C-alpha positions in Angstrom: 199.8 10.7 -116.4 199.1 11.4 -112.7 200.5 9.1 -110.2 198.2 7.1 -107.8 199.2 9.1 -104.9 198.4 12.3 -106.7 195.1 10.8 -108.0 194.2 9.6 -104.3 195.2 13.2 -103.0 193.2 14.8 -105.6 190.0 12.6 -105.1 190.4 13.3 -101.3 190.5 17.0 -101.9 187.5 17.1 -104.0 185.5 14.7 -101.9 186.2 16.7 -98.8 185.2 19.8 -100.5 182.0 18.2 -101.4 181.3 16.9 -98.1 182.1 20.4 -96.5 180.0 22.2 -98.9 177.1 19.9 -99.0 177.0 19.6 -95.1 177.2 23.5 -95.0 174.4 23.5 -97.2 172.5 20.8 -95.6 173.0 22.3 -92.1 171.7 25.6 -93.1 168.6 24.1 -94.4 168.2 21.7 -91.5 168.5 24.6 -89.0 165.8 26.3 -90.8 163.4 23.3 -91.1 164.1 22.3 -87.4 163.1 25.8 -86.4 160.0 25.9 -88.4 158.7 22.2 -88.3 157.4 20.1 -85.5 158.8 17.0 -83.9 156.0 15.2 -85.4 156.5 16.5 -88.9 160.1 15.0 -88.7 158.7 11.7 -87.3 156.4 11.5 -90.4 159.0 11.8 -92.7 161.4 9.5 -90.8 158.7 6.7 -91.1 158.8 7.1 -94.8 162.6 7.2 -95.1 162.8 3.7 -93.4 161.2 2.1 -96.4 162.9 4.5 -99.1 166.4 3.4 -97.6 165.6 -0.3 -98.4 164.1 0.6 -101.7 167.3 2.6 -102.8 169.2 -0.4 -101.8 167.4 -2.8 -104.1 167.9 -0.2 -106.9 171.5 -0.5 -106.7 171.8 -4.0 -105.7 175.4 -3.8 -104.9 176.6 -3.3 -108.6 178.0 0.0 -108.1 180.6 -1.4 -105.6 181.3 -4.1 -108.1 181.9 -1.4 -110.7 184.3 0.3 -108.3 186.3 -2.8 -107.4 186.8 -4.0 -111.4 189.8 -2.7 -112.8 188.6 -1.9 -116.2 184.8 -2.0 -116.7 183.5 -1.4 -120.2 180.8 0.7 -121.6 178.6 -2.4 -121.8 179.2 -3.0 -118.2 178.1 0.6 -117.2 175.1 0.5 -119.8 173.8 -2.8 -118.1 173.9 -1.7 -114.6 172.2 1.7 -115.7 169.2 -0.1 -117.3 168.9 -2.5 -114.4 168.9 0.2 -112.0 166.2 2.2 -113.8 164.0 -0.7 -114.2 164.0 -1.8 -110.7 163.2 1.7 -109.6 160.3 1.7 -111.9 159.0 -1.6 -110.5 159.5 -0.6 -106.8 157.7 2.6 -107.4 154.7 1.0 -108.7 154.8 -1.4 -105.7 155.0 1.4 -103.1 152.1 3.2 -104.5 149.8 0.4 -103.9 151.7 -0.5 -100.6 151.3 3.0 -99.1 148.4 2.1 -96.9 150.1 -0.8 -95.4 152.9 1.5 -94.4 150.5 3.9 -92.9 149.0 0.8 -90.7 152.4 0.0 -89.3 152.4 3.6 -87.8 149.3 3.6 -85.8 147.3 4.0 -89.0 148.2 7.4 -89.6 146.7 8.0 -93.1 148.9 11.2 -93.7 151.6 8.7 -94.5 150.0 7.6 -97.7 150.3 10.7 -100.0 153.7 11.4 -98.2 155.0 8.1 -99.1 153.6 8.3 -102.7 155.4 11.5 -103.2 158.6 10.9 -101.6 159.3 7.7 -103.8 159.3 9.9 -106.8 163.0 10.5 -105.8 163.8 6.9 -106.4 164.0 6.8 -110.3 165.9 10.2 -110.1 168.5 8.9 -107.8 168.6 5.7 -109.8 169.6 7.6 -113.1 172.5 9.4 -111.3 174.3 6.1 -109.9 176.2 5.1 -112.8 177.3 8.6 -113.9 178.6 9.3 -110.3 180.2 5.9 -110.3 182.1 6.4 -113.7 183.5 9.7 -112.0 184.5 8.1 -108.6 186.3 5.2 -110.7 188.3 7.8 -112.6 189.1 9.6 -109.4 187.7 12.7 -110.7 184.9 13.7 -108.3 184.5 17.5 -109.2 181.2 17.2 -110.8 179.9 15.0 -108.0 180.9 17.8 -105.7 179.0 20.3 -107.9 175.9 18.3 -108.5 175.5 17.6 -104.9 176.0 21.3 -103.8 173.7 22.6 -106.5 171.2 20.0 -105.7 171.1 20.9 -101.9 171.0 24.6 -102.6 167.8 24.0 -104.8 166.3 21.6 -102.6 167.2 23.6 -99.6 165.4 26.7 -101.1 162.5 24.7 -102.0 162.1 23.0 -98.4 162.7 26.3 -96.6 160.0 28.1 -98.7 157.4 25.4 -98.3 158.1 25.1 -94.4 157.8 28.9 -94.1 154.4 28.7 -95.9 153.1 26.1 -93.4 153.3 23.0 -95.4 154.8 20.7 -92.8 156.1 17.5 -93.7 155.7 18.1 -97.2 158.5 20.7 -97.2 161.0 17.9 -96.6 159.4 15.7 -99.2 159.7 18.4 -101.8 163.3 19.2 -100.8 164.3 15.5 -101.4 162.8 15.3 -104.7 164.3 18.6 -105.8 167.8 17.5 -104.7 167.5 13.9 -106.6 166.4 15.9 -109.7 169.0 18.5 -109.7 171.8 16.1 -109.1 170.7 13.8 -111.9 170.4 16.6 -114.2 173.8 18.2 -113.6 175.5 14.7 -113.8 173.8 13.9 -117.1 174.3 17.3 -118.7 177.9 17.9 -117.9 179.1 14.1 -118.8 179.8 13.2 -122.5 179.2 9.5 -121.5 176.0 8.0 -123.0 174.7 4.4 -122.4 174.4 1.8 -125.1 170.9 0.8 -126.1 172.0 -2.7 -125.0 171.4 -4.9 -121.8 173.9 -7.8 -121.3 172.8 -10.7 -118.9 176.5 -11.9 -119.3 177.9 -8.6 -117.9 175.1 -8.6 -115.3 176.0 -12.0 -113.8 179.7 -11.0 -114.0 179.0 -8.5 -111.3 176.7 -11.0 -109.4 179.3 -12.5 -107.2 180.7 -9.5 -105.5 177.6 -7.6 -106.2 175.2 -9.9 -104.5 177.5 -10.0 -101.4 177.8 -6.3 -101.3 173.9 -6.1 -101.8 173.6 -8.4 -98.8 176.0 -6.5 -96.8 174.2 -3.2 -97.4 170.9 -4.7 -96.9 172.0 -5.9 -93.5 173.6 -2.5 -92.9 170.3 -0.9 -93.7 168.4 -3.1 -91.4 170.8 -2.0 -88.6 170.5 1.7 -89.5 166.8 1.6 -89.5 165.8 -0.9 -86.9 165.5 1.7 -84.2 163.5 4.1 -86.2 161.0 1.5 -86.9 160.5 0.3 -83.6 160.6 3.9 -82.1 157.9 4.8 -84.4 155.8 1.7 -84.0 156.3 1.1 -80.5 156.6 4.6 -78.9 155.1 7.4 -81.1 156.1 9.8 -84.0 157.2 12.4 -81.7 159.8 10.2 -80.3 160.7 9.3 -83.8 161.0 13.0 -84.6 163.7 13.5 -81.6 165.6 10.5 -82.6 165.5 11.5 -86.3 166.8 14.8 -85.5 169.7 13.3 -83.5 170.5 10.7 -86.1 170.4 13.4 -89.0 172.9 15.4 -87.5 175.3 12.8 -86.2 175.1 11.1 -89.5 176.5 14.6 -91.2 179.9 13.3 -89.4 179.8 9.6 -90.0 178.3 9.1 -93.3 180.2 11.9 -94.7 183.5 10.4 -93.5 182.5 6.8 -94.7 181.5 8.1 -98.2 184.8 10.1 -98.5 186.8 7.2 -97.5 184.9 4.7 -100.0 184.9 7.0 -103.0 188.6 8.0 -102.5 190.1 4.8 -101.3 188.4 2.1 -103.1 189.7 2.8 -106.4 193.2 3.4 -105.2 193.1 0.2 -103.3 191.9 -1.9 -106.4 194.6 -0.4 -108.4 197.4 -2.2 -106.1 195.3 -5.3 -105.2 197.9 -7.6 -106.9 200.9 -6.0 -104.7 200.3 -7.2 -101.2 203.1 -5.3 -99.7 202.0 -1.8 -101.3 198.6 -2.8 -100.4 199.4 -3.1 -96.8 201.4 0.0 -96.4 198.5 2.1 -98.4 196.0 0.4 -95.9 198.2 1.5 -92.9 198.5 5.2 -94.3 194.7 5.3 -94.9 194.1 4.3 -91.3 196.3 6.9 -89.8 194.6 9.6 -92.2 191.2 8.4 -91.0 192.2 8.7 -87.3 193.6 12.1 -87.9 190.2 13.1 -89.1 187.9 11.0 -87.2 188.7 11.2 -83.5 188.4 15.0 -83.3 185.5 15.2 -85.6 183.4 12.7 -83.5 184.7 13.6 -79.8 184.6 17.3 -80.4 181.1 17.4 -81.7 180.0 15.2 -78.7 181.8 17.8 -76.5 179.9 20.8 -77.9 176.7 19.2 -78.5 174.5 21.3 -76.0 175.8 24.8 -77.0 175.5 23.6 -80.7 172.0 22.5 -80.4 171.0 25.7 -78.4 172.9 28.1 -80.9 171.0 26.5 -83.8 167.6 25.5 -82.3 167.3 27.3 -79.1 165.8 24.5 -76.5 163.1 23.0 -78.8 165.4 19.6 -79.4 167.0 19.3 -76.0 165.7 16.1 -75.8 167.8 15.0 -78.9 171.2 16.3 -77.3 172.0 13.1 -75.3 170.9 10.7 -78.3 173.1 12.8 -80.6 176.2 12.3 -78.3 175.5 8.6 -78.0 175.1 8.2 -81.8 178.6 10.1 -82.5 180.2 7.7 -80.0 178.9 4.8 -82.0 179.8 6.7 -85.1 183.6 6.2 -84.3 183.1 2.4 -84.6 180.8 2.6 -87.6 183.6 4.8 -89.5 186.1 2.4 -88.5 184.1 -0.7 -89.6 183.5 0.9 -93.0 187.3 1.8 -93.4 188.0 -2.1 -92.8 185.2 -2.9 -95.2 187.0 -0.7 -98.0 190.2 -2.8 -97.4 188.3 -6.1 -97.6 186.4 -4.7 -100.7 189.7 -3.8 -102.5 190.7 -7.3 -102.3 187.4 -8.6 -103.4 186.7 -10.4 -99.9 182.9 -9.7 -100.1 181.9 -12.8 -98.0 183.9 -11.2 -95.1 181.9 -8.1 -95.4 178.6 -10.1 -95.3 179.7 -12.2 -92.4 180.7 -8.9 -90.6 177.2 -7.4 -91.3 175.3 -10.5 -90.2 177.3 -10.6 -86.8 176.4 -6.9 -86.2 172.8 -7.4 -87.0 172.6 -10.3 -84.7 174.3 -8.5 -81.9 172.0 -5.6 -82.7 168.7 -7.5 -82.5 170.1 -9.1 -79.1 170.8 -5.7 -77.8 167.4 -4.5 -79.0 165.7 -7.6 -77.3 167.5 -6.6 -74.0 166.6 -3.1 -74.1 163.0 -3.4 -75.6 161.1 -3.5 -72.5 162.6 -0.2 -71.5 162.0 1.7 -74.8 158.8 3.5 -73.9 160.3 4.8 -70.5 159.9 8.6 -70.5 159.9 11.4 -67.9 158.9 15.1 -68.0 162.5 16.2 -68.0 163.4 13.5 -70.6 160.9 12.2 -72.9 163.2 9.8 -74.7 164.9 8.1 -71.7 164.0 4.5 -73.2 165.3 5.3 -76.5 168.7 6.4 -74.9 168.8 2.9 -73.2 168.1 1.3 -76.4 171.1 3.2 -78.1 173.4 2.0 -75.4 172.8 -1.5 -76.4 173.6 -0.5 -80.0 176.7 1.0 -79.1 177.9 -2.1 -77.4 176.8 -4.3 -80.5 178.9 -1.8 -82.8 182.0 -2.1 -80.5 182.0 -6.0 -80.5 181.5 -5.9 -84.4 184.5 -3.6 -84.8 186.7 -5.9 -82.8 185.5 -8.8 -84.9 186.1 -6.8 -88.2 189.4 -5.7 -87.0 190.6 -9.1 -86.7 189.2 -10.4 -90.0 190.9 -7.5 -91.9 194.3 -7.6 -90.3 194.5 -11.3 -91.2 193.6 -10.7 -94.6 196.2 -7.9 -95.0 198.9 -9.8 -92.9 199.2 -6.9 -90.5 199.9 -7.2 -86.8 197.5 -5.7 -84.5 200.2 -3.6 -83.0 200.6 -1.8 -86.0 196.8 -1.2 -86.3 196.8 0.2 -82.8 199.8 2.4 -83.3 198.0 3.9 -86.4 195.0 4.9 -84.4 196.2 5.5 -80.8 198.2 8.7 -81.3 195.2 10.6 -82.7 192.8 9.2 -80.2 195.2 10.3 -77.3 195.8 13.8 -78.8 192.0 14.4 -79.3 191.4 13.3 -75.6 193.8 15.9 -74.4 191.7 18.5 -76.1 188.4 17.8 -74.5 189.3 19.1 -71.0 190.7 22.3 -72.6 187.5 22.6 -74.3 185.4 22.3 -71.3 187.7 24.7 -69.3 187.6 27.3 -71.9 183.8 27.1 -72.3 183.5 27.6 -68.5 184.7 31.2 -69.1 181.6 32.3 -71.1 178.0 31.9 -70.7 176.3 32.5 -74.0 176.0 29.1 -76.2 177.4 30.7 -79.4 180.5 31.9 -77.4 180.9 28.6 -75.8 180.7 27.0 -79.2 183.3 29.4 -80.6 185.9 29.2 -77.9 185.6 25.4 -77.5 186.4 25.0 -81.2 189.2 27.6 -81.2 190.8 25.8 -78.4 190.6 22.2 -79.8 191.8 23.3 -83.1 194.7 25.2 -81.8 195.8 22.4 -79.3 195.3 19.5 -81.6 197.0 21.0 -84.6 199.9 22.6 -82.4 200.8 19.2 -80.8 200.7 17.3 -84.1 203.0 19.9 -85.5 205.2 19.8 -82.6 205.5 15.9 -82.7 206.2 16.1 -86.4 202.9 14.2 -87.6 203.5 13.0 -91.1 199.6 12.8 -91.9 199.3 16.6 -91.0 202.4 17.6 -92.8 201.3 15.8 -96.0 197.7 17.2 -95.6 198.9 20.8 -95.0 201.5 20.5 -97.9 199.0 19.2 -100.4 196.6 21.9 -99.4 199.1 24.6 -99.9 200.2 23.2 -103.1 196.5 23.1 -104.4 195.9 26.6 -103.2 199.0 28.0 -104.8 198.0 26.2 -108.1 194.6 27.6 -108.1 196.0 31.2 -107.3 198.4 31.0 -110.2 195.6 29.9 -112.5 193.4 32.7 -111.6 196.2 35.1 -112.2 197.2 33.7 -115.6 
């Protein structure tokens, strides 16, 4: 039987493969759609996605987190959660069908939102059907088919969206893409899995998840409020074009932050739950996970922020220039979002759902305070910067997220029994090494003028310096990562030759 270390490494590998492949497909589709569709098209879909995010949250109700945290969930447990997910999805879809005109009224009474909302929410029951199947694979730390379903779904959905966008269907291209992705992912997971649910529903089983599940649902609800608060007020207070600019910057920044957070949760929580009764081992594992996160997080976020302008110009021309600064601010905030997510994983592994809820409450309170302070400036705009007020609003959210991280870090370290110095020593080396690469990136970019060349030389300089210095300093995280990747590559090569 594979060791916990091997299972965690394998899970990390497939989660990273999943995120890299899906983000490449997502990026290709996003580039084409950003070129073909207008800012207002993205604003229309962004308005619908606010409500879909809350509906998706209610469908899951935090029970998938509880399933991951439980050491040995039964077939009845999985079956109960599946039937619950599907039942809630059906009720919500009916409710949204009748509520669609009210949603349109919120955004300047734009009646185009009514059919868009009703169509977009078809993805809700399709996604609900896939939650338990994906959860079982994550629990077993065998996520290969999750990676395959995500990639195939994005490929089919991307092709559908691109075809409709080129044909002039506007925002409907994104709606069709969303439905296709959900349908294909669910179909792949069900056809490749031998697990089938029992034709039974257990209230006792559902109640056993309610303690942690309700806390995680409340935490996720508050997190969703935090993530969608800005979109709501931009669309309601400013206009849908400004929401389009924000949605575009948020979408591309989320490719980094959400992917890292999802990789950490699906890879780390099952491993942490396996050693939850061994405090010393749990603490050592948490420290190692923090170092690995820092190794990936700081270069990913800071490098993307550095290359933001040539990146957007290479992909979109100058059409989305107003999104560049918003993108950079969201990446900076994303560093602390991921660190908060990592701390939540440590708390979740120990079953401290109440701490996670308190963290989310604090973040939302701070976010509302920041929003209240910046609200009068939200509609500010100039000819050169149509979203100047939105940027001011985001600065308030950056500060709120940093303050939340400081609180979360203190609570998590107390629960783990770790010293603050240990936590800082796990993070600081990788931040400092990344900071060293930024001036070199900018200096290398000054040697060329074309955006795609700037992007290439900045990326090459950053990778060479970061990997080189880590190697020279004997970084254990980098060494273990490369050793595992070489071993996996050699194993795959030998299998192909056999």
